[in-house]
C-alpha positions as CSV (number, residue, x, y, z in Angstrom):
1,X,3.9,101.7,28.4
2,X,6.3,99.0,27.3
3,X,9.8,99.4,28.4
4,X,12.7,98.2,26.2
5,X,14.7,95.3,27.6
6,X,17.6,97.6,28.4
7,X,15.3,100.1,30.0
8,X,13.7,97.2,32.5
9,X,17.3,96.0,33.2
10,X,18.5,99.6,34.1
11,X,15.3,100.2,36.4
12,X,15.8,96.9,38.0
13,X,19.4,96.9,38.6
14,X,19.2,98.8,42.1
15,X,16.5,95.8,43.4
16,X,19.0,93.0,42.0
17,X,21.8,94.6,43.6
18,X,20.3,94.9,47.1
19,X,19.0,91.4,46.7
20,X,22.6,90.1,45.8
21,X,24.0,92.1,48.6
22,X,22.1,90.7,51.2
23,X,23.2,87.2,50.4
24,X,26.8,87.2,49.4
25,X,27.8,90.2,52.0
26,X,30.7,91.0,49.7
27,X,29.9,94.1,47.4
28,X,32.3,93.1,44.8
29,X,30.9,89.5,44.5
30,X,27.3,91.3,44.2
31,X,28.1,93.5,41.5
32,X,29.6,90.3,39.7
33,X,26.8,88.2,40.1
34,X,24.2,91.1,39.1
35,X,26.3,92.0,36.1
36,X,26.4,88.1,35.2
37,X,22.7,88.0,35.5
38,X,22.1,91.1,33.4
39,X,24.5,89.8,30.8
40,X,22.7,86.4,30.4
41,X,19.2,88.3,29.7
42,X,21.1,90.3,27.1
43,X,22.8,87.3,25.6
44,X,19.7,85.4,25.3
45,X,16.5,87.5,25.4
46,X,14.5,85.0,23.7
47,X,14.8,82.7,26.7
48,X,12.1,84.9,28.8
49,X,8.9,83.2,27.9
50,X,6.3,85.8,29.8
51,X,4.9,83.2,32.0
52,X,6.1,85.3,35.1
53,X,6.9,88.9,35.4
54,X,10.5,90.1,34.0
55,X,11.5,91.0,37.8
56,X,10.6,87.5,38.6
57,X,12.6,86.1,35.9
58,X,16.0,87.9,36.2
59,X,15.7,87.4,39.8
60,X,15.7,83.9,39.5
61,X,18.5,84.0,37.4
62,X,20.6,85.9,39.9
63,X,19.6,83.5,42.5
64,X,21.5,80.9,40.4
65,X,24.4,83.0,39.7
66,X,24.6,83.4,43.5
67,X,24.7,79.7,44.2
68,X,27.2,79.3,41.4
69,X,29.4,81.8,42.7
């Protein structure tokens, strides 16, 4: 089964939110960085090369969004 990009993002959102909340300790900021990460993927889906899992890819984006926040 091959999920669409949107379906993958929807299914990963709870995991991403948990990850962000553990690191920023503020729910509003966690929501913001997760949304920024999802938006980054939606704006440039061609950047995902497939060398890692999609989960690893978006979690990496999220890590940098947290650092930049």
